[in-house]
N, C-alpha and C positions, 0 to 999 in steps of 0.2 A: 760762538761760535753756532753756526744756526744746524739743525737734529738735521737730516738726508733723511729722506725717505719714513716720515715721522708716521705719515698719513698708515702706510706699507706695518714702520712698528707696530701700533697700540691694529690692524688690523690682525696680525698674523700671530701678536702672543693672545687677545682674544679669543680667535680661535683655538689658541692651543687649552686656553685655559677652560672652554666650556667640553673641548674634546670625545672623543667616542667615551658615554657610560660602562661599554663594555673593558674600561679603560681603566680602570677600578682603582689599578693599581698603582699609576702614578701620581697618586695622592698620597703626601705625605702624610699624617694624623698627627699631634704631638700634644702635649700640654700644653707646651709656653715652647714657645720658637722665638730665640736665643740672635740675635744679630752676630754674635760668632762661628751659626751654623749659616747663614748668608756665606760669612768671605770665606769657607772652607770652601760651600758649593764650588764656589768660585774661583781659589786656589786650584779647586783641581784639576782644573781644566785650563791654567794657563800655558800650558804648548798651544792647547787648539785655537784658539785668543792671538800669542808667539803668531803660530805659523800662516796666520790669513789676518791680516788691515780691516781686512770687513768688515770683520764682526765686532757688535757692540757687546754689551751684558746693557742688562736691566734687569728690574725687579718692579715687580706693584703688589700692593695693600690693598687689603679691602675691609670694610666691618661690613660681617654678616647679620642678615634682620635675625639665625640662632644667637648672637651675641659673639660668634666666632671670630677671627681672621681669617684671610683669605687671603697668601704672599704667594704669587707666581714669579719664579724667576728665571733666565735665560739669557744662551745666543743665539744674535741677531744674524743673520747676514743683511748685510745694507743693501749691497747689492737685487739680490734674488726673492727678499723677499719670506725668505724663510727661515723660522725659528727653526737653530741646528741642534739644541740639546735644554732641557727646561727641566722645572720640578714645580710644582703644587703642593703649598704647604696650606695644610688646618688644624687650627690651632686653635684650642680655647682663648687662649693667653699671649701676647708678647711683649717681648722685655722691654723698660721706659727705654732704653738707648734705638731698638727699631721704632717705638709711636713718636721718636723724636725725629724721623728721619720723613724726604716728601712722602706724597702716596705714590707715584712715582721717577723714578731711579733711575739713568742712561747711563753707564760705566764707557766709555770714552779709550 
C-alpha cells in the first residue's frame, strides 16, 4: 500500500523534531527508552486515531553523534500534512526490541 503524502510526513516530523528551542519541555530525556513506552504513548491516544481515519502514526529514531538516541513519534494528518500530536525522546540507550525495529515506522 503506497504511503500518501510521504513528503509531507517527512517535512512535518522534521519540523516537529527541530521545533523551537524554547520548547525544551517537549523533549523527554531518559536513561533507557523501551518499546513499551512507544506503544503506551500510542495506546493513550487511541481515541484520537479512531475518530479521524486521516491520522496515521509514525516513529523515527536515530543515533546522535553523542551516542544518545533520538526517537520522535507522533500522529500525522495525511490530509492537511500536520503533526497533530507528538513527543520527542532522547535516551542514553534503547532496549533491544526497539533496536530491532526499522528507523522509520508508519502505523496506518
